[in-house]
N, CA, C and O of each residue as an XYZ file, in Angstrom:
928
protein
N      15.014    -22.176     -0.467
C      14.330    -21.696      0.730
C      12.903    -21.245      0.396
O      11.943    -21.645      1.054
N      12.782    -20.395     -0.653
C      11.473    -19.876     -0.977
C      10.546    -20.959     -1.545
O       9.333    -20.896     -1.348
N      11.106    -21.949     -2.246
C      10.262    -23.020     -2.758
C       9.706    -23.852     -1.587
O       8.572    -24.328     -1.640
N      10.513    -24.020     -0.542
C      10.041    -24.743      0.645
C       8.948    -23.957      1.341
O       7.968    -24.533      1.813
N       9.111    -22.648      1.407
C       8.096    -21.795      2.013
C       6.806    -21.867      1.212
O       5.722    -21.978      1.785
N       6.916    -21.804     -0.101
C       5.727    -21.899     -0.947
C       4.995    -23.210     -0.747
O       3.765    -23.239     -0.703
N       5.756    -24.311     -0.624
C       5.146    -25.597     -0.363
C       4.398    -25.626      0.950
O       3.318    -26.206      1.056
N       4.997    -24.980      1.964
C       4.329    -24.914      3.256
C       3.077    -24.079      3.216
O       2.069    -24.445      3.822
N       3.119    -22.950      2.507
C       1.932    -22.106      2.387
C       0.839    -22.857      1.595
O      -0.342    -22.753      1.924
N       1.221    -23.590      0.584
C       0.245    -24.354     -0.207
C      -0.483    -25.363      0.692
O      -1.692    -25.557      0.564
N       0.248    -25.987      1.580
C      -0.370    -26.936      2.525
C      -1.293    -26.211      3.490
O      -2.370    -26.695      3.836
N      -0.834    -25.019      3.921
C      -1.602    -24.260      4.914
C      -2.927    -23.734      4.369
O      -3.965    -23.874      5.015
N      -2.894    -23.126      3.179
C      -4.108    -22.452      2.658
C      -4.936    -23.331      1.723
O      -6.054    -22.965      1.362
N      -4.398    -24.488      1.325
C      -5.141    -25.345      0.406
C      -4.731    -25.148     -1.019
O      -4.300    -24.061     -1.405
N      -4.860    -26.195     -1.814
C      -4.348    -26.164     -3.197
C      -5.042    -25.108     -4.032
O      -4.376    -24.337     -4.723
N      -6.398    -25.052     -3.986
C      -7.120    -24.096     -4.841
C      -6.764    -22.656     -4.511
O      -6.536    -21.842     -5.407
N      -6.718    -22.346     -3.222
C      -6.421    -20.973     -2.819
C      -4.981    -20.629     -3.168
O      -4.687    -19.499     -3.557
N      -4.086    -21.594     -3.030
C      -2.688    -21.376     -3.362
C      -2.552    -20.975     -4.829
O      -1.825    -20.033     -5.146
N      -3.234    -21.670     -5.717
C      -3.081    -21.335     -7.129
C      -3.781    -20.017     -7.489
O      -3.378    -19.360     -8.449
N      -4.814    -19.619     -6.746
C      -5.368    -18.285     -6.937
C      -4.352    -17.225     -6.555
O      -4.194    -16.226     -7.256
N      -3.661    -17.445     -5.438
C      -2.598    -16.552     -5.007
C      -1.480    -16.479     -6.049
O      -0.985    -15.395     -6.356
N      -1.090    -17.623     -6.587
C      -0.031    -17.634     -7.581
C      -0.427    -16.888     -8.842
O       0.403    -16.220     -9.458
N      -1.719    -17.001     -9.238
C      -2.180    -16.228    -10.395
C      -2.072    -14.744    -10.129
O      -1.628    -13.988    -10.993
N      -2.469    -14.323     -8.957
C      -2.348    -12.909     -8.537
C      -0.887    -12.503     -8.571
O      -0.553    -11.442     -9.098
N      -0.027    -13.316     -8.028
C       1.386    -13.025     -7.969
C       2.003    -12.927     -9.364
O       2.833    -12.054     -9.614
N       1.601    -13.816    -10.268
C       2.220    -13.897    -11.590
C       1.774    -12.792    -12.506
O       2.335    -12.657    -13.593
N       0.774    -11.974    -12.124
C       0.327    -10.919    -12.995
C       0.934     -9.592    -12.567
O       2.096     -9.325    -12.876
N       0.178     -8.752    -11.863
C       0.694     -7.418    -11.559
C       1.736     -7.400    -10.432
O       2.331     -6.355    -10.165
N       1.960     -8.525     -9.778
C       2.876     -8.554     -8.646
C       4.170     -9.301     -8.949
O       4.828     -9.794     -8.033
N       4.537     -9.388    -10.209
C       5.754    -10.126    -10.567
C       7.005     -9.524     -9.982
O       8.011    -10.221     -9.849
N       6.981     -8.241     -9.624
C       8.163     -7.603     -9.013
C       8.564     -8.254     -7.709
O       9.713     -8.137     -7.284
N       7.628     -8.942     -7.065
C       7.938     -9.588     -5.784
C       8.977    -10.670     -5.898
O       9.625    -11.025     -4.913
N       9.144    -11.205     -7.109
C      10.188    -12.222     -7.294
C      11.572    -11.650     -7.018
O      12.493    -12.391     -6.675
N      11.724    -10.339     -7.164
C      13.035     -9.695     -7.010
C      13.111     -8.874     -5.725
O      14.000     -8.036     -5.575
N      12.195     -9.108     -4.812
C      12.066     -8.315     -3.589
C      12.509     -9.154     -2.377
O      12.211    -10.345     -2.282
N      13.230     -8.491     -1.454
C      13.613     -9.190     -0.218
C      12.804     -8.753      0.990
O      12.602     -9.530      1.923
N      12.337     -7.498      0.971
C      11.548     -6.969      2.070
C      10.698     -5.813      1.595
O      11.044     -5.148      0.618
N       9.575     -5.561      2.282
C       8.571     -4.647      1.760
C       7.952     -3.848      2.895
O       7.678     -4.390      3.966
N       7.729     -2.545      2.657
C       6.981     -1.680      3.562
C       5.656     -1.362      2.889
O       5.631     -0.784      1.802
N       4.561     -1.735      3.525
C       3.220     -1.572      2.956
C       2.437     -0.533      3.786
O       2.056     -0.786      4.928
N       2.214      0.636      3.177
C       1.542      1.733      3.876
C       0.080      1.762      3.413
O      -0.205      1.804      2.216
N      -0.826      1.739      4.374
C      -2.235      1.600      4.047
C      -2.635      0.150      4.079
O      -3.239     -0.371      3.141
N      -2.283     -0.505      5.189
C      -2.372     -1.958      5.291
C      -3.787     -2.502      5.289
O      -4.025     -3.598      4.782
N      -4.739     -1.748      5.852
C      -6.058     -2.268      6.137
C      -5.871     -3.529      6.981
O      -5.133     -3.486      7.965
N      -6.504     -4.639      6.639
C      -6.402     -5.856      7.445
C      -5.298     -6.809      6.981
O      -5.221     -7.956      7.422
N      -4.449     -6.310      6.084
C      -3.337     -7.153      5.620
C      -3.775     -8.221      4.619
O      -3.361     -9.378      4.699
N      -4.628     -7.803      3.669
C      -5.178     -8.777      2.716
C      -4.105     -9.481      1.891
O      -4.317    -10.603      1.432
N      -2.945     -8.828      1.697
C      -1.875     -9.416      0.878
C      -0.902    -10.267      1.668
O       0.126    -10.676      1.130
N      -1.196    -10.545      2.930
C      -0.229    -11.225      3.792
C       0.131    -12.607      3.265
O       1.288    -13.015      3.364
N      -0.821    -13.330      2.712
C      -0.533    -14.677      2.196
C       0.333    -14.574      0.923
O       1.244    -15.377      0.722
N       0.044    -13.602      0.090
C       0.847    -13.369     -1.111
C       2.311    -13.095     -0.727
O       3.228    -13.690     -1.295
N       2.519    -12.199      0.231
C       3.886    -11.907      0.683
C       4.502    -13.123      1.359
O       5.695    -13.389      1.212
N       3.690    -13.849      2.092
C       4.208    -15.022      2.776
C       4.643    -16.130      1.865
O       5.491    -16.939      2.243
N       4.085    -16.196      0.660
C       4.488    -17.214     -0.302
C       5.998    -17.213     -0.541
O       6.605    -18.259     -0.770
N       6.589    -16.023     -0.483
C       7.989    -15.891     -0.784
C       8.823    -15.424      0.418
O       9.924    -14.888      0.287
N       8.242    -15.659      1.570
C       8.980    -15.427      2.824
C       9.537    -14.005      2.912
O      10.665    -13.811      3.363
N       8.762    -13.022      2.489
C       9.201    -11.630      2.530
C       9.102    -11.099      3.956
O       8.172    -11.429      4.693
N      10.075    -10.271      4.332
C       9.940     -9.510      5.556
C       9.085     -8.279      5.238
O       9.359     -7.544      4.290
N       8.041     -8.072      6.055
C       7.068     -7.020      5.746
C       6.817     -6.140      6.953
O       6.637     -6.630      8.068
N       6.805     -4.823      6.721
C       6.352     -3.828      7.688
C       5.011     -3.307      7.184
O       4.931     -2.751      6.088
N       3.968     -3.484      7.972
C       2.639     -2.964      7.643
C       2.362     -1.706      8.465
O       2.716     -1.648      9.642
N       1.728     -0.694      7.853
C       1.381      0.535      8.554
C      -0.098      0.821      8.338
O      -0.540      0.961      7.197
N      -0.866      0.909      9.417
C      -2.300      1.128      9.373
C      -2.708      2.068     10.490
O      -2.344      1.827     11.641
N      -3.459      3.145     10.199
C      -3.765      4.156     11.221
C      -5.023      3.920     12.050
O      -5.091      4.392     13.185
N      -6.029      3.203     11.522
C      -7.311      3.084     12.204
C      -7.225      2.081     13.342
O      -6.933      0.915     13.076
N      -7.458      2.456     14.580
C      -7.239      1.549     15.724
C      -7.919      0.192     15.601
O      -7.274     -0.836     15.805
N      -9.200      0.167     15.273
C      -9.919     -1.130     15.196
C      -9.395     -1.995     14.074
O      -9.261     -3.207     14.241
N      -9.095     -1.398     12.931
C      -8.553     -2.146     11.800
C      -7.157     -2.642     12.114
O      -6.775     -3.744     11.720
N      -6.392     -1.819     12.829
C      -5.052     -2.204     13.226
C      -5.049     -3.461     14.061
O      -4.223     -4.349     13.850
N      -5.986     -3.549     15.031
C      -6.061     -4.721     15.860
C      -6.437     -5.949     15.042
O      -5.953     -7.046     15.324
N      -7.277     -5.789     14.048
C      -7.612     -6.892     13.152
C      -6.370     -7.319     12.361
O      -6.109     -8.510     12.185
N      -5.613     -6.328     11.891
C      -4.374     -6.593     11.173
C      -3.408     -7.406     12.018
O      -2.860     -8.407     11.555
N      -3.203     -6.980     13.248
C      -2.270     -7.702     14.122
C      -2.700     -9.137     14.333
O      -1.864    -10.039     14.381
N      -3.996     -9.353     14.459
C      -4.534    -10.708     14.624
C      -4.299    -11.516     13.360
O      -3.951    -12.694     13.438
N      -4.480    -10.907     12.203
C      -4.307    -11.613     10.938
C      -2.863    -12.008     10.680
O      -2.609    -12.955      9.936
N      -1.897    -11.290     11.288
C      -0.508    -11.560     11.061
C       0.065    -12.579     12.036
O       1.272    -12.822     12.030
N      -0.771    -13.175     12.865
C      -0.302    -14.096     13.897
C       0.488    -15.253     13.315
O       1.445    -15.723     13.931
N       0.102    -15.712     12.144
C       0.784    -16.864     11.552
C       1.925    -16.502     10.617
O       2.434    -17.355      9.890
N       2.334    -15.209     10.636
C       3.367    -14.735      9.717
C       4.453    -14.024     10.521
O       4.428    -12.800     10.648
N       5.403    -14.781     11.061
C       6.398    -14.196     11.979
C       7.308    -13.153     11.354
O       7.911    -12.366     12.084
N       7.432    -13.114     10.032
C       8.288    -12.119      9.383
C       7.543    -10.867      8.975
O       8.096     -9.998      8.300
N       6.270    -10.772      9.391
C       5.460     -9.611      9.108
C       5.008     -8.949     10.392
O       4.505     -9.629     11.286
N       5.175     -7.619     10.511
C       4.788     -6.940     11.725
C       4.060     -5.649     11.397
O       4.258     -5.066     10.331
N       3.213     -5.205     12.323
C       2.326     -4.079     12.101
C       2.667     -2.905     13.001
O       3.103     -3.076     14.139
N       2.457     -1.695     12.460
C       2.659     -0.458     13.223
C       1.448      0.442     12.975
O       0.939      0.526     11.857
N       0.992      1.120     14.046
C      -0.175      2.000     13.899
C       0.300      3.437     13.817
O       0.662      4.052     14.820
N       0.292      3.963     12.588
C       0.662      5.349     12.328
C      -0.173      5.882     11.160
O      -0.625      5.125     10.301
N      -0.364      7.194     11.154
C      -0.861      7.920      9.996
C       0.311      8.660      9.377
O       0.935      9.495     10.032
N       0.614      8.363      8.124
C       1.738      8.998      7.446
C       1.249     10.085      6.484
O       0.215      9.943      5.833
N       2.015     11.159      6.416
C       1.717     12.260      5.497
C       3.024     12.960      5.199
O       4.091     12.391      5.428
N       2.967     14.191      4.691
C       4.174     14.957      4.384
C       4.519     15.947      5.492
O       5.377     16.813      5.316
N       3.849     15.814      6.627
C       4.046     16.759      7.726
C       3.668     16.060      9.021
O       3.293     14.888      9.028
N       3.774     16.800     10.116
C       3.384     16.297     11.420
C       2.329     17.233     11.991
O       2.664     18.309     12.486
N       1.074     16.848     11.930
C      -0.019     17.672     12.441
C      -1.269     16.829     12.624
O      -1.295     15.646     12.286
N      -2.293     17.451     13.160
C      -3.555     16.745     13.399
C      -4.388     16.686     12.119
O      -4.565     17.693     11.433
N      -4.893     15.502     11.810
C      -5.801     15.289     10.697
C      -7.101     14.673     11.182
O      -7.142     14.026     12.229
N      -8.163     14.879     10.411
C      -9.394     14.111     10.605
C      -9.406     13.001      9.556
O      -9.568     13.267      8.365
N      -9.233     11.762     10.001
C      -9.274     10.648      9.089
C     -10.710     10.190      8.915
O     -11.346      9.766      9.880
N     -11.227     10.269      7.699
C     -12.586      9.845      7.388
C     -12.621      8.325      7.255
O     -11.858      7.753      6.476
N     -13.484      7.680      7.997
C     -13.560      6.219      8.024
C     -14.688      5.742      7.109
O     -15.834      6.165      7.263
N     -14.372      4.876      6.171
C     -15.366      4.378      5.211
C     -16.050      3.117      5.694
O     -15.538      2.394      6.548
N     -17.234      2.870      5.120
C     -18.048      1.746      5.579
C     -17.725      0.425      4.917
O     -18.435     -0.555      5.142
N     -16.676      0.359      4.104
C     -16.263     -0.909      3.496
C     -15.092     -1.498      4.267
O     -14.032     -1.793      3.715
N     -15.331     -1.662      5.594
C     -14.290     -2.166      6.519
C     -13.050     -1.280      6.504
O     -11.926     -1.745      6.691
N     -13.286     -0.004      6.279
C     -12.196      0.998      6.328
C     -11.331      1.069      5.108
O     -10.385      1.855      5.089
N     -11.605      0.279      4.071
C     -10.688      0.196      2.938
C     -10.578      1.496      2.158
O      -9.519      1.780      1.599
N     -11.644      2.300      2.102
C     -11.626      3.562      1.348
C     -11.437      4.767      2.259
O     -11.709      5.893      1.842
N     -10.981      4.563      3.487
C     -10.787      5.657      4.410
C      -9.666      6.586      3.948
O      -8.698      6.134      3.337
N      -9.793      7.876      4.235
C      -8.836      8.842      3.722
C      -8.837     10.115      4.579
O      -9.815     10.417      5.262
N      -7.740     10.841      4.531
C      -7.704     12.180      5.119
C      -8.363     13.193      4.196
O      -8.532     14.351      4.579
N      -8.742     12.780      2.980
C      -9.360     13.670      1.992
C     -10.859     13.411      1.885
O     -11.325     12.304      2.159
N     -11.601     14.420      1.493
C     -13.027     14.247      1.255
C     -13.258     13.457     -0.025
O     -12.452     13.517     -0.953
N     -14.352     12.723     -0.070
C     -14.735     12.013     -1.285
C     -15.095     12.980     -2.399
O     -15.701     14.025     -2.163
N     -14.713     12.616     -3.614
C     -15.119     13.371     -4.790
C     -15.782     12.425     -5.753
O     -16.891     11.969     -5.476
N     -15.159     12.102     -6.879
C     -15.770     11.205     -7.871
C     -15.652      9.735     -7.472
O     -16.146      8.867     -8.192
N     -15.020      9.444     -6.362
C     -15.001      8.095     -5.830
C     -16.423      7.568     -5.673
O     -16.681      6.389     -5.911
N     -17.352      8.451     -5.268
C     -18.749      8.027     -5.087
C     -19.428      7.689     -6.401
O     -20.364      6.890     -6.423
N     -18.979      8.277     -7.487
C     -19.558      7.933     -8.786
C     -19.050      6.571     -9.257
O     -19.753      5.846     -9.961
N     -17.824      6.232     -8.861
C     -17.274      4.937     -9.242
C     -17.755      3.819     -8.332
O     -18.030      2.713     -8.797
N     -17.859      4.101     -7.031
C     -18.348      3.149     -6.032
C     -19.492      3.818     -5.238
O     -19.274      4.281     -4.118
N     -20.686      3.866     -5.806
C     -21.788      4.615     -5.165
C     -22.255      4.092     -3.830
O     -22.927      4.810     -3.090
N     -21.920      2.869     -3.503
C     -22.361      2.256     -2.231
C     -21.453      2.598     -1.061
O     -21.794      2.307      0.085
N     -20.305      3.211     -1.326
C     -19.342      3.474     -0.267
C     -19.558      4.863      0.310
O     -19.671      5.842     -0.427
N     -19.615      4.942      1.637
C     -19.827      6.213      2.335
C     -18.859      6.335      3.500
O     -18.341      5.327      3.982
N     -18.610      7.546      3.954
C     -17.907      7.786      5.206
C     -18.945      7.660      6.333
O     -20.090      8.093      6.204
N     -18.498      7.049      7.442
C     -19.397      6.874      8.565
C     -18.978      7.710      9.796
O     -19.719      7.796     10.775
N     -17.795      8.315      9.732
C     -17.327      9.103     10.855
C     -15.896      9.530     10.634
O     -15.314      9.238      9.589
N     -15.318     10.218     11.606
C     -13.935     10.644     11.514
C     -13.186     10.305     12.807
O     -13.786     10.183     13.875
N     -11.895     10.159     12.690
C     -11.020      9.912     13.823
C      -9.905     10.947     13.798
O      -9.205     11.063     12.793
N      -9.722     11.699     14.872
C      -8.598     12.659     14.908
C      -7.283     11.914     15.138
O      -7.152     11.173     16.112
N      -6.328     12.104     14.259
C      -5.030     11.419     14.357
C      -3.928     12.403     14.006
O      -4.103     13.275     13.155
N      -2.805     12.256     14.665
C      -1.641     13.079     14.335
C      -0.733     12.287     13.393
O      -0.419     11.122     13.634
N      -0.325     12.956     12.316
C       0.512     12.313     11.317
C       1.990     12.480     11.636
O       2.387     13.354     12.407
N       2.795     11.615     11.018
C       4.232     11.822     10.963
C       4.686     11.494      9.539
O       3.923     10.915      8.765
N       5.901     11.854      9.196
C       6.421     11.538      7.866
C       6.983     10.146      7.828
O       7.240      9.533      8.864
N       7.175      9.646      6.619
C       7.809      8.344      6.431
C       9.228      8.351      7.036
O       9.633      7.398      7.701
N       9.957      9.423      6.798
C      11.313      9.524      7.332
C      11.304      9.475      8.845
O      12.163      8.830      9.446
N      10.336     10.154      9.479
C      10.253     10.138     10.936
C       9.885      8.737     11.450
O      10.418      8.285     12.464
N       8.979      8.061     10.750
C       8.582      6.723     11.137
C       9.806      5.786     11.116
O      10.040      5.026     12.056
N      10.564      5.861     10.038
C      11.752      4.984      9.900
C      12.740      5.212     11.023
O      13.299      4.263     11.573
N      12.957      6.486     11.367
C      13.882      6.834     12.449
C      13.311      6.413     13.808
O      14.009      5.817     14.628
N      12.046      6.730     14.028
C      11.445      6.456     15.332
C      11.363      4.974     15.653
O      11.599      4.568     16.792
N      11.032      4.167     14.660
C      10.895      2.713     14.877
C      12.190      1.957     14.526
O      12.226      0.729     14.599
N      13.239      2.680     14.148
C      14.531      2.103     13.812
C      14.370      0.981     12.777
O      14.860     -0.131     12.976
N      13.688      1.280     11.686
C      13.492      0.328     10.609
C      14.791      0.165      9.835
O      15.307      1.148      9.303
N      15.346     -1.065      9.753
C      16.600     -1.283      9.016
C      16.339     -1.293      7.519
O      16.014     -2.338      6.954
N      16.478     -0.144      6.871
C      16.084     -0.005      5.492
C      16.848     -0.920      4.531
O      16.360     -1.216      3.440
N      18.053     -1.373      4.933
C      18.784     -2.248      4.039
C      18.092     -3.572      3.841
O      18.467     -4.321      2.939
N      17.082     -3.898      4.656
C      16.338     -5.142      4.517
C      15.057     -4.962      3.715
O      14.338     -5.931      3.473
N      14.763     -3.726      3.298
C      13.504     -3.450      2.596
C      13.791     -2.711      1.298
O      14.288     -1.585      1.310
N      13.474     -3.353      0.175
C      13.755     -2.727     -1.115
C      12.486     -2.437     -1.910
O      12.575     -2.040     -3.072
N      11.311     -2.624     -1.317
C      10.061     -2.320     -1.991
C       9.141     -1.532     -1.056
O       9.116     -1.749      0.156
N       8.385     -0.611     -1.659
C       7.436      0.234     -0.914
C       6.101      0.159     -1.617
O       6.024      0.368     -2.827
N       5.038     -0.139     -0.871
C       3.671     -0.186     -1.418
C       2.824      0.866     -0.736
O       2.823      0.965      0.491
N       2.092      1.662     -1.529
C       1.253      2.712     -0.985
C      -0.180      2.542     -1.479
O      -0.438      2.489     -2.681
N      -1.105      2.459     -0.525
C      -2.539      2.348     -0.852
C      -3.277      3.166      0.232
O      -3.895      2.602      1.135
N      -3.197      4.512      0.118
C      -3.686      5.377      1.169
C      -4.765      6.345      0.691
O      -4.980      7.401      1.287
N      -5.434      5.968     -0.386
C      -6.625      6.679     -0.831
C      -6.399      8.179     -1.041
O      -7.083      9.020     -0.458
N      -5.439      8.478     -1.875
C      -5.224      9.843     -2.354
C      -4.062     10.581     -1.772
O      -3.667     11.613     -2.314
N      -3.482     10.092     -0.673
C      -2.381     10.824     -0.016
C      -1.021     10.234     -0.337
O      -0.044     10.535      0.349
N      -0.938      9.407     -1.357
C       0.307      8.713     -1.677
C       1.453      9.654     -1.996
O       2.571      9.441     -1.527
N       1.199     10.698     -2.789
C       2.266     11.637     -3.132
C       2.746     12.414     -1.920
O       3.935     12.714     -1.808
N       1.848     12.739     -1.024
C       2.236     13.407      0.227
C       3.214     12.528      1.012
O       4.217     13.012      1.536
N       2.907     11.248      1.084
C       3.766     10.337      1.832
C       5.137     10.228      1.188
O       6.155     10.232      1.880
N       5.167     10.132     -0.131
C       6.460     10.055     -0.836
C       7.282     11.315     -0.597
O       8.497     11.233     -0.414
N       6.639     12.473     -0.597
C       7.342     13.725     -0.353
C       7.888     13.779      1.079
O       8.924     14.391      1.339
N       7.178     13.135      1.991
C       7.626     13.081      3.369
C       8.669     11.989      3.637
O       9.140     11.815      4.761
N       9.009     11.272      2.583
C      10.025     10.227      2.724
C      11.065     10.283      1.618
O      11.684      9.280      1.265
N      11.240     11.487      1.082
C      12.066     11.612     -0.134
C      13.518     11.158      0.095
O      14.147     10.643     -0.829
N      14.043     11.334      1.272
C      15.435     10.942      1.521
C      15.576      9.422      1.650
O      16.683      8.890      1.570
N      14.454      8.727      1.850
C      14.484      7.264      1.950
C      14.319      6.609      0.587
O      14.615      5.422      0.449
N      13.866      7.325     -0.410
C      13.529      6.740     -1.713
C      14.708      6.002     -2.366
O      14.489      4.958     -2.979
N      15.958      6.507     -2.260
C      17.060      5.767     -2.901
C      17.265      4.373     -2.335
O      17.942      3.561     -2.965
N      16.704      4.061     -1.162
C      16.832      2.735     -0.593
C      15.924      1.703     -1.267
O      16.120      0.499     -1.104
N      14.931      2.180     -2.026
C      13.960      1.274     -2.620
C      14.252      1.016     -4.085
O      14.626      1.929     -4.822
N      14.081     -0.219     -4.503
C      14.180     -0.557     -5.918
C      12.821     -0.465     -6.592
O      12.707     -0.066     -7.751
N      11.760     -0.855     -5.819
C      10.408     -0.869     -6.379
C       9.462     -0.025     -5.531
O       9.557     -0.006     -4.304
N       8.550      0.672     -6.204
C       7.470      1.372     -5.514
C       6.165      1.033     -6.237
O       6.047      1.271     -7.439
N       5.192      0.484     -5.521
C       3.882      0.168     -6.093
C       2.843      1.108     -5.487
O       2.770      1.267     -4.269
N       2.039      1.730     -6.358
C       1.053      2.711     -5.891
C      -0.301      2.423     -6.528
O      -0.377      2.132     -7.721
N      -1.364      2.502     -5.739
C      -2.731      2.525     -6.270
C      -3.078      3.982     -6.515
O      -3.015      4.813     -5.608
N      -3.451      4.283     -7.769
C      -3.629      5.709     -8.129
C      -4.639      5.843     -9.267
O      -4.646      5.020    -10.183
N      -5.497      6.876     -9.223
C      -6.487      7.091    -10.315
C      -5.988      8.157    -11.292
O      -5.034      8.887    -11.024
N      -6.695      8.217    -12.468
C      -6.421      9.292    -13.411
C      -7.535     10.361    -13.362
O      -7.697     11.153    -14.291
N      -8.297     10.357    -12.247
C      -9.365     11.329    -12.049
C      -9.400     11.682    -10.568
O      -8.754     11.017     -9.759
N     -10.144     12.717    -10.207
C     -10.181     13.172     -8.808
C     -11.140     12.290     -8.002
O     -12.297     12.646     -7.781
N     -10.644     11.157     -7.579
C     -11.467     10.252     -6.752
C     -11.743     10.887     -5.394
O     -12.860     10.826     -4.879
N     -10.699     11.502     -4.819
C     -10.818     12.251     -3.571
C     -10.411     13.682     -3.860
O      -9.647     13.931     -4.793
N     -10.905     14.619     -3.082
C     -10.608     16.013     -3.331
C      -9.120     16.275     -3.131
O      -8.588     16.063     -2.042
N      -8.448     16.737     -4.189
C      -7.006     17.047     -4.116
C      -6.128     15.818     -4.064
O      -4.997     15.897     -3.585
N      -6.613     14.682     -4.544
C      -5.838     13.436     -4.437
C      -4.696     13.402     -5.438
O      -4.646     14.182     -6.389
N      -3.795     12.486     -5.197
C      -2.702     12.202     -6.104
C      -3.251     11.605     -7.394
O      -4.122     10.737     -7.356
N      -2.740     12.072     -8.547
C      -3.160     11.577     -9.856
C      -1.992     10.925    -10.584
O      -0.832     11.161    -10.247
N      -2.302     10.105    -11.581
C      -1.296      9.323    -12.283
C      -0.170     10.186    -12.820
O       1.003      9.884    -12.599
N      -0.514     11.263    -13.526
C       0.474     12.111    -14.190
C       1.478     12.710    -13.225
O       2.686     12.649    -13.454
N       0.969     13.297    -12.129
C       1.869     13.958    -11.202
C       2.726     12.942    -10.413
O       3.859     13.237    -10.032
N       2.169     11.757    -10.181
C       2.920     10.716     -9.505
C       4.096     10.260    -10.379
O       5.228     10.148     -9.908
N       3.801      9.997    -11.673
C       4.855      9.565    -12.593
C       5.947     10.636    -12.724
O       7.134     10.312    -12.773
N       5.544     11.905    -12.778
C       6.515     12.993    -12.903
C       7.409     13.069    -11.662
O       8.621     13.251    -11.776
N       6.812     12.930    -10.487
C       7.590     13.014     -9.244
C       8.558     11.874     -9.144
O       9.724     12.093     -8.814
N       8.126     10.664     -9.415
C       9.016      9.517     -9.284
C      10.090      9.508    -10.359
O      11.198      9.028    -10.124
N       9.777     10.030    -11.528
C      10.804     10.156    -12.575
C      11.938     11.046    -12.118
O      13.102     10.748    -12.387
N      11.622     12.140    -11.426
C      12.656     13.042    -10.906
C      13.582     12.338     -9.896
O      14.713     12.769     -9.672
N      13.078     11.246     -9.291
C      13.873     10.548     -8.302
C      14.386      9.211     -8.850
O      14.733      8.309     -8.087
N      14.429      9.102    -10.157
C      15.107      7.948    -10.763
C      14.268      6.740    -10.986
O      14.825      5.684    -11.287
N      12.938      6.808    -10.860
C      12.058      5.665    -11.028
C      11.344      5.743    -12.371
O      10.949      6.819    -12.820
N      11.184      4.571    -13.008
C      10.435      4.480    -14.248
C       9.334      3.436    -14.104
O       9.436      2.493    -13.319
N       8.288      3.634    -14.881
C       7.146      2.689    -14.780
C       7.554      1.329    -15.308
O       8.102      1.205    -16.404
N       7.277      0.314    -14.512
C       7.567     -1.082    -14.858
C       6.330     -1.799    -15.357
O       6.390     -2.559    -16.323
N       5.194     -1.553    -14.689
C       3.942     -2.209    -15.105
C       2.762     -1.378    -14.645
O       2.845     -0.632    -13.669
N       1.670     -1.519    -15.363
C       0.458     -0.792    -15.048
C      -0.724     -1.755    -15.206
O      -0.887     -2.381    -16.254
N      -1.542     -1.867    -14.163
C      -2.688     -2.773    -14.175
C      -3.933     -1.972    -13.835
O      -4.057     -1.465    -12.721
N      -4.866     -1.851    -14.790
C      -6.123     -1.179    -14.547
C      -7.100     -2.147    -13.848
O      -7.452     -3.182    -14.413
N      -7.528     -1.816    -12.641
C      -8.423     -2.738    -11.947
C      -9.851     -2.239    -11.829
O     -10.734     -2.969    -11.380
N     -10.085     -0.958    -12.244
C     -11.454     -0.443    -12.208
C     -11.580      0.698    -13.214
O     -10.806      1.656    -13.183
N     -12.552      0.586    -14.097
C     -12.783      1.648    -15.099
C     -14.278      1.913    -15.242
O     -15.068      0.977    -15.365
N     -14.659      3.164    -15.225
C     -16.034      3.565    -15.471
C     -15.996      4.644    -16.542
O     -15.374      5.688    -16.342
N     -16.647      4.411    -17.669
C     -16.653      5.397    -18.746
C     -17.167      6.747    -18.239
O     -18.081      6.815    -17.417
N     -16.564      7.801    -18.743
C     -16.867      9.206    -18.394
C     -16.393      9.622    -17.014
O     -16.518     10.786    -16.633
N     -15.838      8.651    -16.246
C     -15.276      8.996    -14.922
C     -13.764      8.828    -14.942
O     -13.024      9.789    -14.728
N     -13.307      7.613    -15.199
C     -11.871      7.410    -15.256
C     -11.487      5.988    -14.853
O     -12.321      5.082    -14.838
N     -10.204      5.814    -14.529
C      -9.624      4.487    -14.265
C      -8.764      4.544    -13.032
O      -8.058      5.519    -12.775
N      -8.845      3.450    -12.263
C      -7.944      3.243    -11.139
C      -6.879      2.217    -11.556
O      -7.200      1.208    -12.184
N      -5.636      2.475    -11.211
C      -4.523      1.626    -11.578
C      -3.720      1.192    -10.360
O      -3.668      1.885     -9.345
N      -3.103      0.035    -10.489
C      -1.941     -0.343     -9.683
C      -0.723     -0.192    -10.582
O      -0.623     -0.872    -11.603
N       0.200      0.686    -10.220
C       1.398      0.919    -11.023
C       2.611      0.582    -10.219
O       2.739      1.008     -9.071
N       3.519     -0.188    -10.807
C       4.793     -0.542    -10.206
C       5.901      0.252    -10.894
O       6.039      0.220    -12.116
N       6.682      0.961    -10.089
C       7.838      1.706    -10.580
C       9.111      1.021    -10.130
O       9.173      0.436     -9.049
N      10.125      1.101    -10.975
C      11.421      0.515    -10.655
C      12.519      1.557    -10.810
O      12.582      2.253    -11.823
N      13.381      1.662     -9.811
C      14.464      2.640     -9.857
C      15.541      2.216    -10.865
O      16.041      1.092    -10.835
N      15.875      3.144    -11.747
C      16.907      2.892    -12.735
C      16.476      2.024    -13.885
O      17.308      1.610    -14.692
N      15.165      1.729    -13.983
C      14.676      0.833    -15.054
C      14.747      1.545    -16.395
O      14.384      0.969    -17.420
């Protein structure tokens, strides 16, 4: 089934782009070979949709910014097993000011910028949007997400990843894999750091499976994509 899907995607996106996607998949995303469904929090415009589509994954995307959410929905038109929800997730239910970044919203956060500006000096906040948050557990209940179909969780929420995990702690045993974008320095004020993330997930039965450094600046620090596996 998945080989047929891959063949269809190769025809759809073209041979060169297909092999670029496969290279991406074969490196830091090898866990997807063992994944049946995925919840991606911090979707932005769904840049990984083709990667997930290569293996016919069922995907729930979560994106809070209204304009970006509409772009996400449009981008998912050709992926019937992927659907989008507009929510801001945190460890509580209250009003936040979401700071919107000028790189098409990719660096937007509920946290103020800190050393992120030293690593990416061209990125700025352009405004804020008032949004009410809910927890991951509340989202799952409210939208009646069938967790038995989703065994991977991806978080890319610019510093609030640990808050989201704490707000979904009762759902964690349902996941085999958790992938998080996380720095080892204070990119955002009070953001989640590598050490505390690893400690928290270790307490809940997850061990580090792979670590990919995608940005490093001497004297500042490193940004990683880390994949954790339960019981590994």
